[in-house]
DRENLO-623750 format. One record per residue (C-alpha): residue number from 0; x, y, z. Coordinates in Angstrom, 1 decimal, decimal comma, always signed. Example, Ala and Ser with C-alpha at 12.3 -4.5 7.8 and 13.67 -1.06 7.14 Angstrom:
2
<r 0; <+12,3; -4,5; +7,8>> <r 1; <+13,7; -1,1; +7,1>> 
***
This chain:
472
<r 0; <+111,1; +184,2; +145,7>> <r 1; <+110,9; +181,1; +144,1>> <r 2; <+111,8; +178,7; +146,5>> <r 3; <+110,4; +175,2; +145,3>> <r 4; <+113,8; +175,5; +143,2>> <r 5; <+116,3; +174,6; +145,7>> <r 6; <+113,2; +172,0; +146,9>> <r 7; <+116,4; +169,4; +146,2>> <r 8; <+118,8; +170,9; +149,4>> <r 9; <+115,3; +171,9; +152,0>> <r 10; <+114,5; +168,1; +151,4>> <r 11; <+117,6; +166,7; +152,0>> <r 12; <+118,8; +169,1; +154,7>> <r 13; <+115,2; +168,9; +156,5>> <r 14; <+116,2; +164,6; +156,1>> <r 15; <+120,0; +165,5; +157,8>> <r 16; <+117,7; +166,8; +160,8>> <r 17; <+115,0; +164,3; +160,7>> <r 18; <+118,0; +161,3; +160,8>> <r 19; <+120,2; +163,4; +163,6>> <r 20; <+117,3; +163,0; +165,9>> <r 21; <+116,4; +159,6; +165,3>> <r 22; <+120,4; +159,1; +165,8>> <r 23; <+120,2; +160,8; +169,5>> <r 24; <+118,2; +158,1; +170,5>> <r 25; <+119,7; +156,0; +173,0>> <r 26; <+120,6; +152,4; +173,7>> <r 27; <+119,8; +151,3; +170,2>> <r 28; <+122,6; +150,7; +167,3>> <r 29; <+122,1; +153,4; +165,5>> <r 30; <+125,1; +153,7; +162,9>> <r 31; <+123,7; +151,4; +160,3>> <r 32; <+120,3; +152,2; +160,3>> <r 33; <+120,9; +156,0; +160,0>> <r 34; <+124,0; +155,0; +156,9>> <r 35; <+120,8; +153,4; +155,3>> <r 36; <+118,6; +156,3; +155,9>> <r 37; <+121,0; +158,8; +154,4>> <r 38; <+121,4; +156,8; +151,3>> <r 39; <+117,5; +156,8; +150,9>> <r 40; <+117,5; +161,1; +151,5>> <r 41; <+120,1; +160,9; +148,9>> <r 42; <+118,3; +158,8; +146,4>> <r 43; <+115,7; +160,7; +147,1>> <r 44; <+117,8; +163,9; +146,6>> <r 45; <+118,8; +162,4; +143,2>> <r 46; <+115,2; +162,0; +142,3>> <r 47; <+114,1; +165,8; +143,1>> <r 48; <+117,2; +167,2; +140,7>> <r 49; <+116,2; +165,3; +137,6>> <r 50; <+112,8; +167,0; +138,3>> <r 51; <+114,4; +170,4; +138,7>> <r 52; <+112,9; +173,2; +137,0>> <r 53; <+115,0; +176,2; +135,8>> <r 54; <+115,2; +179,6; +136,5>> <r 55; <+117,0; +181,2; +139,9>> <r 56; <+115,4; +182,0; +144,0>> <r 57; <+116,5; +184,0; +146,6>> <r 58; <+116,3; +187,4; +144,9>> <r 59; <+119,1; +185,8; +142,2>> <r 60; <+121,3; +183,9; +144,9>> <r 61; <+120,6; +180,5; +143,9>> <r 62; <+120,3; +179,0; +140,0>> <r 63; <+118,8; +176,2; +138,6>> <r 64; <+119,5; +175,0; +135,7>> <r 65; <+121,3; +171,9; +133,6>> <r 66; <+124,8; +172,8; +134,5>> <r 67; <+123,7; +172,2; +138,1>> <r 68; <+121,6; +168,8; +137,7>> <r 69; <+124,3; +167,4; +135,8>> <r 70; <+127,4; +168,1; +138,8>> <r 71; <+124,5; +167,6; +141,6>> <r 72; <+123,7; +164,0; +139,9>> <r 73; <+127,4; +163,4; +140,0>> <r 74; <+127,6; +164,9; +143,5>> <r 75; <+125,1; +162,6; +145,3>> <r 76; <+126,1; +159,4; +143,3>> <r 77; <+129,6; +159,4; +144,2>> <r 78; <+128,4; +160,3; +148,6>> <r 79; <+125,8; +157,5; +148,1>> <r 80; <+128,4; +154,9; +147,1>> <r 81; <+130,9; +156,2; +149,6>> <r 82; <+129,0; +156,3; +152,1>> <r 83; <+127,4; +152,7; +151,3>> <r 84; <+131,4; +151,5; +151,5>> <r 85; <+132,3; +152,6; +154,5>> <r 86; <+129,1; +150,3; +156,3>> <r 87; <+130,8; +147,0; +157,0>> <r 88; <+135,2; +149,3; +157,0>> <r 89; <+133,5; +151,6; +160,2>> <r 90; <+131,8; +148,7; +162,3>> <r 91; <+135,3; +146,6; +162,0>> <r 92; <+137,2; +149,9; +162,7>> <r 93; <+135,4; +150,5; +165,6>> <r 94; <+134,4; +153,9; +163,5>> <r 95; <+130,4; +153,1; +164,2>> <r 96; <+129,2; +156,0; +165,2>> <r 97; <+126,2; +157,4; +163,6>> <r 98; <+127,4; +161,3; +162,9>> <r 99; <+129,4; +160,2; +160,8>> <r 100; <+126,3; +160,1; +158,1>> <r 101; <+125,2; +162,8; +159,1>> <r 102; <+128,3; +165,0; +158,7>> <r 103; <+128,1; +163,5; +154,7>> <r 104; <+124,6; +164,3; +154,2>> <r 105; <+125,3; +167,7; +154,9>> <r 106; <+128,1; +168,0; +153,7>> <r 107; <+126,3; +167,0; +150,3>> <r 108; <+124,1; +169,8; +151,3>> <r 109; <+127,2; +172,0; +151,0>> <r 110; <+128,2; +171,4; +148,0>> <r 111; <+124,8; +171,6; +146,2>> <r 112; <+124,4; +174,8; +147,4>> <r 113; <+128,1; +175,5; +145,9>> <r 114; <+127,3; +174,5; +142,2>> <r 115; <+123,9; +176,3; +142,3>> <r 116; <+125,4; +179,1; +143,7>> <r 117; <+124,9; +182,7; +141,8>> <r 118; <+126,2; +184,6; +144,2>> <r 119; <+129,3; +185,1; +146,4>> <r 120; <+127,8; +185,1; +149,6>> <r 121; <+125,9; +181,6; +148,1>> <r 122; <+128,8; +180,7; +147,1>> <r 123; <+130,9; +181,2; +150,9>> <r 124; <+128,0; +179,4; +152,6>> <r 125; <+128,0; +176,6; +150,9>> <r 126; <+131,8; +175,9; +150,8>> <r 127; <+131,7; +176,6; +154,4>> <r 128; <+129,4; +174,6; +155,2>> <r 129; <+131,3; +171,8; +153,0>> <r 130; <+134,5; +172,4; +154,6>> <r 131; <+133,2; +172,4; +158,0>> <r 132; <+131,9; +168,6; +157,5>> <r 133; <+135,0; +167,6; +155,6>> <r 134; <+137,5; +169,0; +158,6>> <r 135; <+135,3; +166,6; +161,2>> <r 136; <+135,2; +163,4; +159,0>> <r 137; <+139,2; +163,6; +157,8>> <r 138; <+139,6; +163,5; +161,7>> <r 139; <+136,7; +160,8; +162,3>> <r 140; <+139,4; +158,5; +164,0>> <r 141; <+139,7; +160,5; +166,3>> <r 142; <+142,2; +157,4; +168,9>> <r 143; <+144,3; +157,4; +165,1>> <r 144; <+146,6; +160,0; +165,6>> <r 145; <+147,2; +160,1; +162,2>> <r 146; <+143,5; +160,7; +161,5>> <r 147; <+143,9; +163,1; +164,4>> <r 148; <+146,8; +165,1; +162,0>> <r 149; <+145,1; +164,8; +159,1>> <r 150; <+142,1; +167,0; +160,5>> <r 151; <+144,3; +169,4; +161,8>> <r 152; <+146,2; +170,1; +158,8>> <r 153; <+143,2; +170,4; +156,8>> <r 154; <+141,1; +172,6; +158,7>> <r 155; <+144,8; +175,1; +159,1>> <r 156; <+144,9; +175,0; +155,6>> <r 157; <+141,4; +175,3; +154,9>> <r 158; <+141,0; +178,2; +157,4>> <r 159; <+143,8; +180,0; +155,1>> <r 160; <+142,1; +179,1; +152,2>> <r 161; <+138,6; +180,5; +153,3>> <r 162; <+140,1; +183,4; +154,4>> <r 163; <+141,5; +184,2; +150,6>> <r 164; <+138,4; +183,4; +149,2>> <r 165; <+136,9; +185,9; +151,6>> <r 166; <+139,6; +188,5; +150,9>> <r 167; <+139,0; +188,1; +147,4>> <r 168; <+135,2; +188,6; +147,1>> <r 169; <+135,2; +191,3; +149,0>> <r 170; <+138,1; +193,3; +146,5>> <r 171; <+135,6; +192,4; +144,3>> <r 172; <+132,5; +193,4; +145,4>> <r 173; <+134,1; +197,1; +147,0>> <r 174; <+135,7; +197,4; +143,1>> <r 175; <+132,6; +195,9; +141,0>> <r 176; <+129,8; +197,1; +143,6>> <r 177; <+128,3; +193,8; +143,8>> <r 178; <+128,7; +190,5; +144,4>> <r 179; <+125,9; +188,5; +142,1>> <r 180; <+127,3; +186,8; +139,4>> <r 181; <+124,8; +188,2; +136,9>> <r 182; <+125,2; +191,6; +137,4>> <r 183; <+128,9; +191,0; +138,2>> <r 184; <+129,0; +189,5; +134,4>> <r 185; <+127,1; +192,9; +133,3>> <r 186; <+129,4; +195,2; +135,3>> <r 187; <+132,8; +193,6; +133,5>> <r 188; <+130,9; +193,0; +129,9>> <r 189; <+131,1; +197,2; +129,8>> <r 190; <+135,0; +197,6; +130,8>> <r 191; <+134,0; +197,2; +134,8>> <r 192; <+137,3; +195,3; +135,5>> <r 193; <+139,4; +197,2; +136,9>> <r 194; <+142,7; +195,8; +138,3>> <r 195; <+141,0; +195,2; +141,7>> <r 196; <+138,6; +193,2; +140,2>> <r 197; <+141,3; +191,2; +138,8>> <r 198; <+143,4; +191,0; +142,3>> <r 199; <+139,9; +189,7; +144,0>> <r 200; <+139,8; +187,6; +140,8>> <r 201; <+143,2; +186,0; +142,2>> <r 202; <+142,6; +185,3; +145,3>> <r 203; <+139,3; +183,6; +144,8>> <r 204; <+141,3; +181,4; +142,5>> <r 205; <+143,6; +180,1; +145,1>> <r 206; <+140,5; +179,5; +147,7>> <r 207; <+139,1; +178,0; +145,0>> <r 208; <+142,1; +175,6; +144,0>> <r 209; <+142,8; +174,6; +147,3>> <r 210; <+139,5; +172,9; +147,3>> <r 211; <+140,4; +171,0; +144,4>> <r 212; <+143,7; +170,6; +145,5>> <r 213; <+146,0; +172,1; +142,3>> <r 214; <+149,3; +172,8; +142,4>> <r 215; <+150,4; +174,8; +143,6>> <r 216; <+147,8; +174,8; +146,7>> <r 217; <+148,2; +171,0; +147,0>> <r 218; <+150,4; +170,6; +149,9>> <r 219; <+147,1; +169,0; +151,9>> <r 220; <+146,4; +166,6; +150,0>> <r 221; <+148,9; +163,5; +150,5>> <r 222; <+148,9; +163,8; +154,4>> <r 223; <+144,9; +164,0; +155,1>> <r 224; <+144,8; +161,6; +152,5>> <r 225; <+146,5; +159,0; +153,7>> <r 226; <+145,9; +160,0; +157,4>> <r 227; <+141,9; +160,3; +157,2>> <r 228; <+140,3; +157,0; +157,5>> <r 229; <+140,1; +154,8; +153,7>> <r 230; <+136,0; +155,7; +153,0>> <r 231; <+136,6; +159,4; +153,8>> <r 232; <+139,6; +159,5; +151,1>> <r 233; <+137,0; +157,4; +149,5>> <r 234; <+134,6; +160,6; +149,5>> <r 235; <+137,4; +163,3; +149,6>> <r 236; <+138,5; +161,7; +146,4>> <r 237; <+134,7; +161,9; +144,5>> <r 238; <+132,1; +164,3; +145,1>> <r 239; <+133,8; +167,4; +146,6>> <r 240; <+136,3; +167,3; +143,5>> <r 241; <+133,3; +167,6; +141,4>> <r 242; <+131,9; +170,2; +143,5>> <r 243; <+134,6; +171,8; +143,7>> <r 244; <+135,4; +172,1; +139,4>> <r 245; <+132,0; +172,4; +139,1>> <r 246; <+131,9; +175,4; +141,1>> <r 247; <+134,9; +176,4; +139,6>> <r 248; <+133,7; +176,4; +136,4>> <r 249; <+130,8; +178,2; +137,1>> <r 250; <+132,5; +181,1; +138,5>> <r 251; <+135,2; +181,7; +135,6>> <r 252; <+132,4; +180,5; +132,6>> <r 253; <+130,1; +183,0; +133,9>> <r 254; <+130,7; +186,6; +135,9>> <r 255; <+134,6; +186,2; +134,9>> <r 256; <+133,8; +184,9; +131,5>> <r 257; <+135,1; +187,9; +130,0>> <r 258; <+138,5; +188,2; +131,8>> <r 259; <+139,3; +184,4; +130,8>> <r 260; <+142,4; +186,6; +128,7>> <r 261; <+143,4; +187,1; +132,6>> <r 262; <+142,3; +184,4; +134,6>> <r 263; <+143,3; +181,4; +131,8>> <r 264; <+147,3; +182,1; +133,0>> <r 265; <+146,6; +181,6; +136,4>> <r 266; <+144,7; +178,3; +134,9>> <r 267; <+147,5; +177,3; +133,1>> <r 268; <+149,9; +177,5; +135,4>> <r 269; <+147,7; +175,3; +138,2>> <r 270; <+147,2; +172,7; +135,3>> <r 271; <+150,6; +171,9; +134,2>> <r 272; <+151,9; +172,1; +137,5>> <r 273; <+149,4; +169,5; +139,0>> <r 274; <+150,0; +167,5; +135,5>> <r 275; <+153,8; +167,1; +136,8>> <r 276; <+153,9; +166,5; +140,0>> <r 277; <+150,6; +164,5; +140,0>> <r 278; <+153,1; +162,6; +137,5>> <r 279; <+156,1; +162,4; +139,2>> <r 280; <+155,9; +162,7; +142,9>> <r 281; <+153,9; +159,5; +143,2>> <r 282; <+156,7; +157,8; +141,2>> <r 283; <+158,3; +157,1; +145,0>> <r 284; <+155,2; +156,1; +147,3>> <r 285; <+154,3; +153,1; +148,5>> <r 286; <+150,7; +153,9; +150,5>> <r 287; <+148,9; +152,9; +148,2>> <r 288; <+146,4; +155,9; +149,9>> <r 289; <+149,0; +158,5; +149,2>> <r 290; <+149,3; +157,4; +145,5>> <r 291; <+145,9; +158,4; +144,7>> <r 292; <+146,4; +161,2; +146,5>> <r 293; <+148,9; +162,6; +143,7>> <r 294; <+146,6; +160,6; +141,4>> <r 295; <+144,0; +162,9; +142,1>> <r 296; <+146,6; +165,8; +141,9>> <r 297; <+147,6; +164,8; +138,1>> <r 298; <+143,9; +164,6; +137,3>> <r 299; <+142,6; +167,5; +138,8>> <r 300; <+145,8; +169,1; +135,8>> <r 301; <+143,8; +167,3; +133,4>> <r 302; <+140,2; +168,6; +133,8>> <r 303; <+142,3; +172,1; +134,2>> <r 304; <+143,2; +171,6; +130,8>> <r 305; <+139,6; +171,7; +129,4>> <r 306; <+139,4; +174,8; +131,6>> <r 307; <+141,9; +177,3; +130,6>> <r 308; <+140,8; +176,3; +126,9>> <r 309; <+137,8; +178,5; +128,2>> <r 310; <+135,1; +177,3; +125,1>> <r 311; <+132,2; +174,9; +124,9>> <r 312; <+134,7; +172,0; +123,7>> <r 313; <+136,6; +172,8; +126,7>> <r 314; <+133,7; +173,0; +129,1>> <r 315; <+132,6; +170,0; +127,8>> <r 316; <+135,7; +167,9; +128,2>> <r 317; <+136,0; +169,0; +132,2>> <r 318; <+132,3; +167,3; +132,3>> <r 319; <+133,2; +163,8; +130,7>> <r 320; <+136,6; +164,0; +132,5>> <r 321; <+134,6; +164,0; +135,5>> <r 322; <+132,4; +161,9; +135,3>> <r 323; <+134,5; +159,4; +134,2>> <r 324; <+136,9; +160,5; +137,4>> <r 325; <+134,2; +159,7; +139,5>> <r 326; <+133,4; +156,1; +138,3>> <r 327; <+137,1; +155,1; +138,2>> <r 328; <+138,0; +156,6; +142,0>> <r 329; <+135,3; +154,6; +143,7>> <r 330; <+136,1; +152,1; +142,2>> <r 331; <+139,8; +152,2; +143,2>> <r 332; <+138,8; +152,6; +146,9>> <r 333; <+136,1; +149,9; +146,7>> <r 334; <+139,5; +147,7; +146,1>> <r 335; <+141,1; +149,2; +148,8>> <r 336; <+138,5; +149,4; +151,7>> <r 337; <+138,6; +145,5; +151,1>> <r 338; <+142,3; +145,6; +151,3>> <r 339; <+142,0; +143,5; +154,6>> <r 340; <+144,0; +141,1; +156,4>> <r 341; <+143,3; +138,8; +159,7>> <r 342; <+140,8; +142,1; +160,5>> <r 343; <+143,6; +144,5; +159,8>> <r 344; <+143,2; +147,9; +157,1>> <r 345; <+146,1; +147,5; +154,8>> <r 346; <+147,5; +150,4; +152,8>> <r 347; <+150,9; +149,1; +151,1>> <r 348; <+151,4; +148,5; +147,5>> <r 349; <+153,1; +145,4; +148,1>> <r 350; <+150,1; +144,4; +150,5>> <r 351; <+148,5; +143,8; +147,1>> <r 352; <+150,6; +141,5; +146,5>> <r 353; <+149,7; +137,8; +144,5>> <r 354; <+146,3; +138,9; +144,4>> <r 355; <+145,8; +137,9; +140,8>> <r 356; <+145,7; +133,9; +142,7>> <r 357; <+144,2; +134,7; +145,9>> <r 358; <+141,1; +136,5; +144,9>> <r 359; <+140,8; +137,0; +140,2>> <r 360; <+138,1; +139,5; +140,5>> <r 361; <+138,9; +141,9; +142,6>> <r 362; <+142,4; +141,5; +140,9>> <r 363; <+140,7; +142,3; +137,3>> <r 364; <+138,6; +145,2; +138,6>> <r 365; <+141,7; +146,8; +139,8>> <r 366; <+143,8; +146,4; +137,0>> <r 367; <+140,8; +148,0; +135,1>> <r 368; <+140,0; +151,2; +137,1>> <r 369; <+144,6; +151,1; +136,7>> <r 370; <+144,4; +150,6; +133,1>> <r 371; <+141,8; +152,9; +132,8>> <r 372; <+143,1; +155,6; +134,7>> <r 373; <+146,5; +155,5; +132,8>> <r 374; <+144,4; +156,2; +129,8>> <r 375; <+144,8; +152,9; +128,1>> <r 376; <+142,0; +152,7; +125,5>> <r 377; <+139,2; +151,9; +125,1>> <r 378; <+138,2; +151,8; +129,1>> <r 379; <+136,3; +155,4; +130,0>> <r 380; <+139,9; +156,9; +131,3>> <r 381; <+141,0; +156,7; +127,7>> <r 382; <+137,8; +159,1; +126,4>> <r 383; <+138,1; +161,2; +129,7>> <r 384; <+141,1; +162,6; +128,4>> <r 385; <+140,7; +162,0; +124,5>> <r 386; <+137,9; +164,7; +125,2>> <r 387; <+140,2; +167,1; +126,7>> <r 388; <+143,3; +166,5; +124,8>> <r 389; <+141,7; +167,7; +121,8>> <r 390; <+139,6; +170,6; +123,2>> <r 391; <+143,5; +172,2; +123,6>> <r 392; <+144,8; +171,0; +120,9>> <r 393; <+141,9; +172,6; +119,0>> <r 394; <+142,6; +176,0; +120,7>> <r 395; <+146,3; +175,7; +120,1>> <r 396; <+147,5; +174,7; +123,7>> <r 397; <+149,8; +172,7; +122,2>> <r 398; <+152,5; +173,2; +124,9>> <r 399; <+149,3; +172,0; +127,6>> <r 400; <+148,6; +169,2; +125,5>> <r 401; <+152,1; +167,9; +125,2>> <r 402; <+152,9; +168,2; +128,9>> <r 403; <+149,3; +165,8; +129,5>> <r 404; <+150,7; +163,2; +126,6>> <r 405; <+154,3; +162,9; +128,6>> <r 406; <+152,7; +163,5; +131,9>> <r 407; <+150,2; +160,6; +131,0>> <r 408; <+152,9; +158,1; +129,8>> <r 409; <+155,0; +159,1; +133,5>> <r 410; <+151,7; +157,9; +135,5>> <r 411; <+151,3; +154,6; +133,3>> <r 412; <+154,3; +153,3; +135,5>> <r 413; <+152,4; +153,6; +139,2>> <r 414; <+149,5; +152,4; +137,9>> <r 415; <+150,9; +149,3; +135,5>> <r 416; <+153,3; +148,6; +138,5>> <r 417; <+149,9; +147,6; +141,1>> <r 418; <+149,5; +145,4; +138,5>> <r 419; <+152,5; +143,8; +138,3>> <r 420; <+152,2; +143,8; +142,0>> <r 421; <+149,1; +142,3; +141,8>> <r 422; <+150,1; +139,5; +138,7>> <r 423; <+153,8; +138,7; +139,2>> <r 424; <+154,8; +139,7; +142,6>> <r 425; <+154,3; +136,0; +145,1>> <r 426; <+151,2; +136,2; +147,6>> <r 427; <+151,4; +136,9; +151,3>> <r 428; <+148,3; +135,5; +152,1>> <r 429; <+145,1; +135,9; +151,0>> <r 430; <+142,8; +139,2; +152,1>> <r 431; <+139,9; +138,7; +154,2>> <r 432; <+136,3; +137,7; +152,9>> <r 433; <+134,8; +141,1; +151,7>> <r 434; <+131,1; +142,3; +151,8>> <r 435; <+128,6; +141,8; +149,4>> <r 436; <+128,5; +145,6; +149,3>> <r 437; <+132,1; +146,1; +148,3>> <r 438; <+131,6; +143,5; +145,5>> <r 439; <+128,7; +145,1; +144,3>> <r 440; <+130,2; +149,2; +143,8>> <r 441; <+133,6; +147,4; +142,0>> <r 442; <+131,8; +145,2; +139,4>> <r 443; <+129,1; +148,1; +138,7>> <r 444; <+132,3; +150,7; +138,4>> <r 445; <+134,2; +147,9; +136,8>> <r 446; <+131,7; +147,0; +133,7>> <r 447; <+131,3; +151,4; +133,4>> <r 448; <+135,1; +151,7; +133,1>> <r 449; <+135,0; +148,4; +130,8>> <r 450; <+131,9; +149,6; +128,6>> <r 451; <+131,9; +152,8; +128,3>> <r 452; <+132,4; +153,1; +125,0>> <r 453; <+129,6; +151,3; +123,9>> <r 454; <+127,6; +154,3; +125,5>> <r 455; <+129,5; +157,6; +125,3>> <r 456; <+127,0; +159,8; +123,5>> <r 457; <+124,7; +159,9; +126,5>> <r 458; <+126,8; +161,2; +128,9>> <r 459; <+128,6; +163,2; +126,1>> <r 460; <+125,4; +164,6; +125,3>> <r 461; <+124,2; +165,4; +128,9>> <r 462; <+127,5; +167,3; +129,1>> <r 463; <+127,2; +169,1; +125,9>> <r 464; <+123,0; +170,3; +127,5>> <r 465; <+125,2; +171,7; +130,7>> <r 466; <+127,6; +173,7; +129,4>> <r 467; <+125,4; +175,0; +127,1>> <r 468; <+123,3; +176,1; +130,0>> <r 469; <+126,3; +177,2; +131,5>> <r 470; <+127,8; +179,0; +128,4>> <r 471; <+124,2; +180,9; +127,7>> 
***
């Protein structure tokens, strides 16, 4: 069975059970120690991932390779840093309950299972473990009507997406005779791709597109991002996005690689739609969390551009893009979590007015993140877009690349507007002093974004090795 390949997931799940027992010990404050314990467990899991062997386990349902390791390191990084962002914020908002950190831990286990899934059933188990945890933490501020509404909307639409995915998986099984990725690839390569399999694949794609909030399955994103607690929104925008994109890559480039002509059309439409909606729908937003929701939809469109190309260059571009995207978003949300005046959490773009004068350090980091998201060289975001655009152009997807360039220019308006508000508008008052942890996350993310051009080779090489494992 070779169960030791799944040691990172097993260790993290066992740590979660132990931490859950510690958390229910009565008459003591457990939020901070439990959260630090979860962060420690995530770090240990990352070490185990880096030392993971290669092969399949559990009768071929679980796979460990360079691709899964790359995605898992990003997932664990995103989960640990977003949990760090929530430590002070949750206490000040009255949400300092230990269940929060435990839910994030189990959702991370689900994400790790997703990216190592080698069977449609394993895929579903990992996806549901992630989704059930996310439904709860979206509504974690249960006394806040917006948070409860966010959790309910996400649950209802997520259940619909799960139903679509399961129906698609049942069609694939019915017409192909297996749910195992390796056997599916063999069957489809020998001409077993009938109409039923293609229809099933479309339903599977619809379910996965919901998880990455790609158009036209994006409708939940703005409301959930706005209503959920800000650290939860930061989590939604980082680790689960990486897991869902990685899962989509494994499903499409693996068992369904021979159907690229069919699914490529669907991904092309999702990519174009996401880039256009992400660019134009955000122009009128005044709530910065809602703006970041549309921004994330646009970024998913750029990532899907590389997946549409469906060759090693395109897939490598997707992984590089997602690595940069995670770092930029964590830094941005560190700034949003720090937006607090007179003890009250702020969410408006206008609340950043005059930040360049009242807190020059935070304004500088935010400006770096906004310029990077706009794709301005030599910041990291420019390189992320460069690699997916080059892949599209080299493969002859000129329309796709042109839409990407135009929407990047449009999206630059709302990113640069935030910079303008920070440096040219009159301040409404200084923000509250922020915890040292937020400053560390901002600075680390900002330096990585600013100095990426000095060390791109390491990330690109790791992405290339990961894609080679996926394609091979």
